[in-house]
mmCIF file as gemmi writes it, N, C-alpha and C atoms, coordinates in Angstrom:
data_model
loop_
_atom_site.group_PDB
_atom_site.id
_atom_site.type_symbol
_atom_site.label_atom_id
_atom_site.label_alt_id
_atom_site.label_comp_id
_atom_site.label_asym_id
_atom_site.label_entity_id
_atom_site.label_seq_id
_atom_site.pdbx_PDB_ins_code
_atom_site.Cartn_x
_atom_site.Cartn_y
_atom_site.Cartn_z
_atom_site.occupancy
_atom_site.B_iso_or_equiv
_atom_site.pdbx_formal_charge
_atom_site.auth_seq_id
_atom_site.auth_asym_id
_atom_site.pdbx_PDB_model_num
ATOM 1 N N . MET Axp A 1 ? -6.141 -12.043 5.695 1 0 ? 1 A 1
ATOM 2 C CA . MET Axp A 1 ? -6.619 -12.119 4.339 1 0 ? 1 A 1
ATOM 3 C C . MET Axp A 1 ? -5.52 -12.707 3.476 1 0 ? 1 A 1
ATOM 4 N N . TRP Axp A 2 ? -5.905 -13.187 2.317 1 0 ? 2 A 1
ATOM 5 C CA . TRP Axp A 2 ? -4.901 -13.764 1.41 1 0 ? 2 A 1
ATOM 6 C C . TRP Axp A 2 ? -3.979 -12.681 0.87 1 0 ? 2 A 1
ATOM 7 N N . ALA Axp A 3 ? -2.735 -13.037 0.676 1 0 ? 3 A 1
ATOM 8 C CA . ALA Axp A 3 ? -1.75 -12.128 0.093 1 0 ? 3 A 1
ATOM 9 C C . ALA Axp A 3 ? -2.134 -11.812 -1.352 1 0 ? 3 A 1
ATOM 10 N N . GLY Axp A 4 ? -1.716 -10.639 -1.832 1 0 ? 4 A 1
ATOM 11 C CA . GLY Axp A 4 ? -1.917 -10.285 -3.222 1 0 ? 4 A 1
ATOM 12 C C . GLY Axp A 4 ? -3.011 -9.271 -3.485 1 0 ? 4 A 1
ATOM 13 N N . ARG Axp A 5 ? -3.609 -8.749 -2.437 1 0 ? 5 A 1
ATOM 14 C CA . ARG Axp A 5 ? -4.648 -7.72 -2.637 1 0 ? 5 A 1
ATOM 15 C C . ARG Axp A 5 ? -4.023 -6.435 -3.146 1 0 ? 5 A 1
ATOM 16 N N . GLU Axp A 6 ? -4.785 -5.683 -3.917 1 0 ? 6 A 1
ATOM 17 C CA . GLU Axp A 6 ? -4.328 -4.403 -4.456 1 0 ? 6 A 1
ATOM 18 C C . GLU Axp A 6 ? -4.115 -3.396 -3.32 1 0 ? 6 A 1
ATOM 19 N N . LYS Axp A 7 ? -3.169 -2.502 -3.524 1 0 ? 7 A 1
ATOM 20 C CA . LYS Axp A 7 ? -2.875 -1.457 -2.528 1 0 ? 7 A 1
ATOM 21 C C . LYS Axp A 7 ? -4.118 -0.614 -2.242 1 0 ? 7 A 1
ATOM 22 N N . GLY Axp A 8 ? -4.88 -0.278 -3.282 1 0 ? 8 A 1
ATOM 23 C CA . GLY Axp A 8 ? -6.094 0.52 -3.115 1 0 ? 8 A 1
ATOM 24 C C . GLY Axp A 8 ? -7.161 -0.197 -2.302 1 0 ? 8 A 1
ATOM 25 N N . THR Axp A 9 ? -7.241 -1.517 -2.454 1 0 ? 9 A 1
ATOM 26 C CA . THR Axp A 9 ? -8.197 -2.319 -1.681 1 0 ? 9 A 1
ATOM 27 C C . THR Axp A 9 ? -7.839 -2.28 -0.206 1 0 ? 9 A 1
ATOM 28 N N . LYS Axp A 10 ? -6.546 -2.397 0.086 1 0 ? 10 A 1
ATOM 29 C CA . LYS Axp A 10 ? -6.084 -2.349 1.478 1 0 ? 10 A 1
ATOM 30 C C . LYS Axp A 10 ? -6.355 -0.97 2.089 1 0 ? 10 A 1
ATOM 31 N N . LYS Axp A 11 ? -6.117 0.081 1.298 1 0 ? 11 A 1
ATOM 32 C CA . LYS Axp A 11 ? -6.358 1.443 1.77 1 0 ? 11 A 1
ATOM 33 C C . LYS Axp A 11 ? -7.829 1.629 2.131 1 0 ? 11 A 1
ATOM 34 N N . LYS Axp A 12 ? -8.71 1.176 1.257 1 0 ? 12 A 1
ATOM 35 C CA . LYS Axp A 12 ? -10.15 1.295 1.483 1 0 ? 12 A 1
ATOM 36 C C . LYS Axp A 12 ? -10.577 0.493 2.72 1 0 ? 12 A 1
ATOM 37 N N . LEU Axp A 13 ? -10.024 -0.697 2.883 1 0 ? 13 A 1
ATOM 38 C CA . LEU Axp A 13 ? -10.341 -1.521 4.046 1 0 ? 13 A 1
ATOM 39 C C . LEU Axp A 13 ? -9.929 -0.824 5.335 1 0 ? 13 A 1
ATOM 40 N N . ILE Axp A 14 ? -8.725 -0.269 5.357 1 0 ? 14 A 1
ATOM 41 C CA . ILE Axp A 14 ? -8.238 0.441 6.549 1 0 ? 14 A 1
ATOM 42 C C . ILE Axp A 14 ? -9.136 1.635 6.864 1 0 ? 14 A 1
ATOM 43 N N . GLU Axp A 15 ? -9.512 2.381 5.842 1 0 ? 15 A 1
ATOM 44 C CA . GLU Axp A 15 ? -10.398 3.54 6.048 1 0 ? 15 A 1
ATOM 45 C C . GLU Axp A 15 ? -11.747 3.106 6.618 1 0 ? 15 A 1
ATOM 46 N N . ASN Axp A 16 ? -12.326 2.05 6.051 1 0 ? 16 A 1
ATOM 47 C CA . ASN Axp A 16 ? -13.648 1.6 6.501 1 0 ? 16 A 1
ATOM 48 C C . ASN Axp A 16 ? -13.627 0.986 7.898 1 0 ? 16 A 1
ATOM 49 N N . VAL Axp A 17 ? -12.591 0.231 8.209 1 0 ? 17 A 1
ATOM 50 C CA . VAL Axp A 17 ? -12.472 -0.341 9.556 1 0 ? 17 A 1
ATOM 51 C C . VAL Axp A 17 ? -12.319 0.785 10.574 1 0 ? 17 A 1
ATOM 52 N N . THR Axp A 18 ? -11.48 1.759 10.255 1 0 ? 18 A 1
ATOM 53 C CA . THR Axp A 18 ? -11.274 2.895 11.162 1 0 ? 18 A 1
ATOM 54 C C . THR Axp A 18 ? -12.576 3.647 11.389 1 0 ? 18 A 1
ATOM 55 N N . LYS Axp A 19 ? -13.286 3.933 10.313 1 0 ? 19 A 1
ATOM 56 C CA . LYS Axp A 19 ? -14.56 4.661 10.417 1 0 ? 19 A 1
ATOM 57 C C . LYS Axp A 19 ? -15.559 3.897 11.294 1 0 ? 19 A 1
ATOM 58 N N . THR Axp A 20 ? -15.673 2.599 11.075 1 0 ? 20 A 1
ATOM 59 C CA . THR Axp A 20 ? -16.627 1.784 11.836 1 0 ? 20 A 1
ATOM 60 C C . THR Axp A 20 ? -16.267 1.738 13.319 1 0 ? 20 A 1
ATOM 61 N N . VAL Axp A 21 ? -14.987 1.572 13.619 1 0 ? 21 A 1
ATOM 62 C CA . VAL Axp A 21 ? -14.552 1.541 15.024 1 0 ? 21 A 1
ATOM 63 C C . VAL Axp A 21 ? -14.848 2.879 15.686 1 0 ? 21 A 1
ATOM 64 N N . CYS Axp A 22 ? -14.556 3.97 15 1 0 ? 22 A 1
ATOM 65 C CA . CYS Axp A 22 ? -14.806 5.306 15.565 1 0 ? 22 A 1
ATOM 66 C C . CYS Axp A 22 ? -16.291 5.544 15.807 1 0 ? 22 A 1
ATOM 67 N N . GLU Axp A 23 ? -17.123 5.153 14.855 1 0 ? 23 A 1
ATOM 68 C CA . GLU Axp A 23 ? -18.575 5.319 15.019 1 0 ? 23 A 1
ATOM 69 C C . GLU Axp A 23 ? -19.11 4.447 16.154 1 0 ? 23 A 1
ATOM 70 N N . THR Axp A 24 ? -18.586 3.248 16.271 1 0 ? 24 A 1
ATOM 71 C CA . THR Axp A 24 ? -19.076 2.307 17.284 1 0 ? 24 A 1
ATOM 72 C C . THR Axp A 24 ? -18.607 2.677 18.691 1 0 ? 24 A 1
ATOM 73 N N . LEU Axp A 25 ? -17.338 3.063 18.805 1 0 ? 25 A 1
ATOM 74 C CA . LEU Axp A 25 ? -16.764 3.323 20.129 1 0 ? 25 A 1
ATOM 75 C C . LEU Axp A 25 ? -16.723 4.8 20.492 1 0 ? 25 A 1
ATOM 76 N N . GLY Axp A 26 ? -16.982 5.662 19.513 1 0 ? 26 A 1
ATOM 77 C CA . GLY Axp A 26 ? -16.934 7.094 19.787 1 0 ? 26 A 1
ATOM 78 C C . GLY Axp A 26 ? -15.54 7.604 20.054 1 0 ? 26 A 1
ATOM 79 N N . CYS Axp A 27 ? -14.567 7.062 19.36 1 0 ? 27 A 1
ATOM 80 C CA . CYS Axp A 27 ? -13.182 7.485 19.567 1 0 ? 27 A 1
ATOM 81 C C . CYS Axp A 27 ? -12.656 8.187 18.317 1 0 ? 27 A 1
ATOM 82 N N . PRO Axp A 28 ? -11.575 8.941 18.458 1 0 ? 28 A 1
ATOM 83 C CA . PRO Axp A 28 ? -11.001 9.606 17.29 1 0 ? 28 A 1
ATOM 84 C C . PRO Axp A 28 ? -10.225 8.609 16.428 1 0 ? 28 A 1
ATOM 85 N N . ALA Axp A 29 ? -10.101 8.931 15.156 1 0 ? 29 A 1
ATOM 86 C CA . ALA Axp A 29 ? -9.379 8.057 14.228 1 0 ? 29 A 1
ATOM 87 C C . ALA Axp A 29 ? -7.927 7.835 14.67 1 0 ? 29 A 1
ATOM 88 N N . GLN Axp A 30 ? -7.357 8.83 15.336 1 0 ? 30 A 1
ATOM 89 C CA . GLN Axp A 30 ? -5.97 8.717 15.794 1 0 ? 30 A 1
ATOM 90 C C . GLN Axp A 30 ? -5.785 7.598 16.826 1 0 ? 30 A 1
ATOM 91 N N . ALA Axp A 31 ? -6.878 7.164 17.443 1 0 ? 31 A 1
ATOM 92 C CA . ALA Axp A 31 ? -6.801 6.116 18.46 1 0 ? 31 A 1
ATOM 93 C C . ALA Axp A 31 ? -6.91 4.71 17.86 1 0 ? 31 A 1
ATOM 94 N N . VAL Axp A 32 ? -7.142 4.622 16.555 1 0 ? 32 A 1
ATOM 95 C CA . VAL Axp A 32 ? -7.366 3.326 15.91 1 0 ? 32 A 1
ATOM 96 C C . VAL Axp A 32 ? -6.137 2.917 15.114 1 0 ? 32 A 1
ATOM 97 N N . ILE Axp A 33 ? -5.668 1.717 15.374 1 0 ? 33 A 1
ATOM 98 C CA . ILE Axp A 33 ? -4.56 1.139 14.623 1 0 ? 33 A 1
ATOM 99 C C . ILE Axp A 33 ? -5.082 -0.103 13.912 1 0 ? 33 A 1
ATOM 100 N N . VAL Axp A 34 ? -4.867 -0.177 12.613 1 0 ? 34 A 1
ATOM 101 C CA . VAL Axp A 34 ? -5.299 -1.329 11.826 1 0 ? 34 A 1
ATOM 102 C C . VAL Axp A 34 ? -4.053 -2.004 11.274 1 0 ? 34 A 1
ATOM 103 N N . ILE Axp A 35 ? -3.925 -3.293 11.493 1 0 ? 35 A 1
ATOM 104 C CA . ILE Axp A 35 ? -2.801 -4.062 10.97 1 0 ? 35 A 1
ATOM 105 C C . ILE Axp A 35 ? -3.359 -5.136 10.052 1 0 ? 35 A 1
ATOM 106 N N . LEU Axp A 36 ? -2.922 -5.128 8.803 1 0 ? 36 A 1
ATOM 107 C CA . LEU Axp A 36 ? -3.351 -6.138 7.848 1 0 ? 36 A 1
ATOM 108 C C . LEU Axp A 36 ? -2.275 -7.219 7.769 1 0 ? 36 A 1
ATOM 109 N N . GLU Axp A 37 ? -2.711 -8.441 7.818 1 0 ? 37 A 1
ATOM 110 C CA . GLU Axp A 37 ? -1.779 -9.561 7.726 1 0 ? 37 A 1
ATOM 111 C C . GLU Axp A 37 ? -2.054 -10.308 6.424 1 0 ? 37 A 1
ATOM 112 N N . ASP Axp A 38 ? -1.11 -10.218 5.502 1 0 ? 38 A 1
ATOM 113 C CA . ASP Axp A 38 ? -1.222 -10.916 4.221 1 0 ? 38 A 1
ATOM 114 C C . ASP Axp A 38 ? -0.634 -12.312 4.373 1 0 ? 38 A 1
ATOM 115 N N . ILE Axp A 39 ? -1.464 -13.305 4.208 1 0 ? 39 A 1
ATOM 116 C CA . ILE Axp A 39 ? -1.016 -14.685 4.374 1 0 ? 39 A 1
ATOM 117 C C . ILE Axp A 39 ? -1.073 -15.389 3.026 1 0 ? 39 A 1
ATOM 118 N N . PRO Axp A 40 ? 0.052 -15.935 2.56 1 0 ? 40 A 1
ATOM 119 C CA . PRO Axp A 40 ? 0.008 -16.706 1.33 1 0 ? 40 A 1
ATOM 120 C C . PRO Axp A 40 ? -0.938 -17.905 1.499 1 0 ? 40 A 1
ATOM 121 N N . LYS Axp A 41 ? -1.73 -18.175 0.464 1 0 ? 41 A 1
ATOM 122 C CA . LYS Axp A 41 ? -2.715 -19.261 0.566 1 0 ? 41 A 1
ATOM 123 C C . LYS Axp A 41 ? -2.08 -20.587 0.944 1 0 ? 41 A 1
ATOM 124 N N . GLU Axp A 42 ? -0.851 -20.835 0.454 1 0 ? 42 A 1
ATOM 125 C CA . GLU Axp A 42 ? -0.208 -22.122 0.759 1 0 ? 42 A 1
ATOM 126 C C . GLU Axp A 42 ? 0.203 -22.247 2.223 1 0 ? 42 A 1
ATOM 127 N N . ASN Axp A 43 ? 0.149 -21.127 2.97 1 0 ? 43 A 1
ATOM 128 C CA . ASN Axp A 43 ? 0.459 -21.159 4.407 1 0 ? 43 A 1
ATOM 129 C C . ASN Axp A 43 ? -0.791 -21.265 5.262 1 0 ? 43 A 1
ATOM 130 N N . TRP Axp A 44 ? -1.909 -21.592 4.648 1 0 ? 44 A 1
ATOM 131 C CA . TRP Axp A 44 ? -3.181 -21.672 5.335 1 0 ? 44 A 1
ATOM 132 C C . TRP Axp A 44 ? -3.782 -23.051 5.091 1 0 ? 44 A 1
ATOM 133 N N . GLY Axp A 45 ? -4.389 -23.594 6.1 1 0 ? 45 A 1
ATOM 134 C CA . GLY Axp A 45 ? -5.074 -24.872 5.932 1 0 ? 45 A 1
ATOM 135 C C . GLY Axp A 45 ? -6.426 -24.853 6.617 1 0 ? 45 A 1
ATOM 136 N N . GLN Axp A 46 ? -7.371 -25.576 6.03 1 0 ? 46 A 1
ATOM 137 C CA . GLN Axp A 46 ? -8.693 -25.693 6.618 1 0 ? 46 A 1
ATOM 138 C C . GLN Axp A 46 ? -9.234 -27.057 6.266 1 0 ? 46 A 1
ATOM 139 N N . ASP Axp A 47 ? -9.882 -27.693 7.235 1 0 ? 47 A 1
ATOM 140 C CA . ASP Axp A 47 ? -10.489 -29.004 7.014 1 0 ? 47 A 1
ATOM 141 C C . ASP Axp A 47 ? -9.458 -30.028 6.559 1 0 ? 47 A 1
ATOM 142 N N . GLY Axp A 48 ? -8.239 -29.884 7.074 1 0 ? 48 A 1
ATOM 143 C CA . GLY Axp A 48 ? -7.175 -30.82 6.756 1 0 ? 48 A 1
ATOM 144 C C . GLY Axp A 48 ? -6.558 -30.642 5.378 1 0 ? 48 A 1
ATOM 145 N N . LYS Axp A 49 ? -6.896 -29.551 4.699 1 0 ? 49 A 1
ATOM 146 C CA . LYS Axp A 49 ? -6.402 -29.317 3.352 1 0 ? 49 A 1
ATOM 147 C C . LYS Axp A 49 ? -5.647 -28.004 3.282 1 0 ? 49 A 1
ATOM 148 N N . GLN Axp A 50 ? -4.568 -28.012 2.503 1 0 ? 50 A 1
ATOM 149 C CA . GLN Axp A 50 ? -3.77 -26.804 2.32 1 0 ? 50 A 1
ATOM 150 C C . GLN Axp A 50 ? -4.449 -25.898 1.301 1 0 ? 50 A 1
ATOM 151 N N . GLY Axp A 51 ? -4.413 -24.61 1.569 1 0 ? 51 A 1
ATOM 152 C CA . GLY Axp A 51 ? -4.986 -23.649 0.625 1 0 ? 51 A 1
ATOM 153 C C . GLY Axp A 51 ? -4.076 -23.401 -0.55 1 0 ? 51 A 1
ATOM 154 N N . GLY Axp A 52 ? -4.585 -22.697 -1.534 1 0 ? 52 A 1
ATOM 155 C CA . GLY Axp A 52 ? -3.838 -22.219 -2.675 1 0 ? 52 A 1
ATOM 156 C C . GLY Axp A 52 ? -3.412 -23.24 -3.627 1 0 ? 52 A 1
C-alpha cells in the first residue's frame, strides 16, 4: 500500500485481515502474522509511468 496511511487505519487492516484468515482457515489469531509494506508512490511504477 502507499506510504502515509494513518496508524488507526493500519491497526484496523491488521485486525480485519487476521479475523478473515482465522475464519477462513480455522486457526487461532496467534498463528497469523500480518506485515504491512508502506511504499512511497515515487518508488512505484505502472504502465511505464512513475507513481506519485
